[in-house]
C-alpha positions in Angstrom: 81.1 88.2 112.8 82.9 91.1 111.1 86.4 91.0 109.7 87.1 94.4 111.3 87.3 94.6 115.1 86.7 98.3 115.1 83.5 100.0 113.8 84.6 101.3 110.4 82.2 102.9 108.0 82.0 102.2 104.3 84.5 104.9 103.4 87.1 103.7 105.9 86.8 100.1 104.8 87.0 101.2 101.1 90.2 103.1 101.9 91.7 100.2 103.8 90.9 97.5 101.3 92.0 99.6 98.3 95.2 100.6 100.1 96.1 96.9 100.6 95.3 96.2 97.0 97.6 99.2 96.0 100.4 97.8 98.1 100.0 94.3 96.5 100.0 96.0 93.0 103.2 98.0 93.8 105.0 94.9 95.1 104.0 92.8 92.1 104.7 95.5 89.6 108.2 96.2 90.8 109.2 92.7 91.8 108.1 90.5 88.8 105.4 91.9 86.6 107.3 94.8 84.9 110.2 95.9 87.1 112.5 98.7 86.1 115.4 96.4 86.1 115.4 92.6 85.4 114.7 90.5 88.5 113.2 93.3 90.5 114.6 96.5 91.9 114.5 98.6 95.1 111.4 100.4 93.7 109.5 97.6 95.5 110.0 99.6 98.6 107.7 102.3 97.3 104.8 100.6 99.1 106.4 101.3 102.5 104.5 104.6 103.2 101.2 102.9 102.8 102.3 99.8 104.7 103.2 102.0 107.7 99.8 103.6 107.6 97.8 100.4 107.4 97.6 99.7 111.1 96.1 103.1 111.7 93.7 102.6 108.9 92.6 99.3 110.4 92.0 101.0 113.8 90.1 103.8 112.0 92.5 106.6 113.1 91.4 109.8 111.4 95.0 111.3 111.5 96.2 108.3 109.5 93.5 108.9 107.0 94.6 112.6 106.7 98.2 111.4 106.2 97.0 108.9 103.5 95.1 111.7 101.7 98.5 113.5 101.2 100.7 110.4 100.5 98.3 108.9 98.0 98.8 111.8 95.7 102.4 110.6 95.1 101.1 107.3 93.8 98.6 109.1 91.6 101.5 111.2 90.1 103.6 108.0 89.6 100.6 106.4 87.8 100.2 109.4 85.5 104.0 109.5 84.7 104.2 105.8 84.0 101.0 105.7 82.0 103.0 106.4 78.8 105.6 103.8 79.0 105.7 100.6 76.9 104.7 97.0 77.7 102.6 96.2 80.7 103.3 99.4 82.5 100.4 101.4 81.1 97.9 98.8 82.4 99.6 98.7 85.8 99.7 102.5 85.9 96.0 102.6 85.1 95.3 100.3 88.0 97.4 102.5 90.2 95.5 105.5 89.1 92.1 103.8 89.8 93.2 102.6 93.2 94.7 105.9 94.3 91.6 107.8 93.1 89.3 105.5 95.0 91.4 105.9 98.1 91.5 109.6 97.8 87.8 110.1 97.3 86.9 107.6 100.1 89.2 109.5 102.5 87.6 112.8 101.5 84.1 111.5 101.8 84.9 110.2 105.3 86.8 113.2 106.6 84.6 115.9 105.0 81.8 115.7 107.5 84.2 115.3 110.4 86.0 118.5 109.4 82.7 120.4 109.1 81.6 119.3 112.5 84.9 120.2 114.1 84.7 123.6 112.4 81.2 124.2 113.6 82.1 123.2 117.1 85.0 125.5 117.1 82.8 128.4 116.0 80.4 127.9 118.9 
């Protein structure tokens, strides 16, 4: 029996699982691992855009994957900007960069053939 109710391919599963891991990382980072302010901050809410997309990713909705492909770039940029801080932040930023890159390329690999097929169908 599969964990997923809907038939998701490898790229969709990769994007979903890595998105959950990125949410967990963001919450842990800003709550207790290396928060901007002692005892956590409202930066923990930065995971909300991905959390709102997770149900659509679980269902395999392509429009949610398209939205994720744009939103994930913000997490990539945050990872790049926080890569040069002190303490634990460079390691956490590196993980954020890895997760956001995996998500982005998984989404592109899934949506690429769909976009080509839609374009070919439109040209007919």
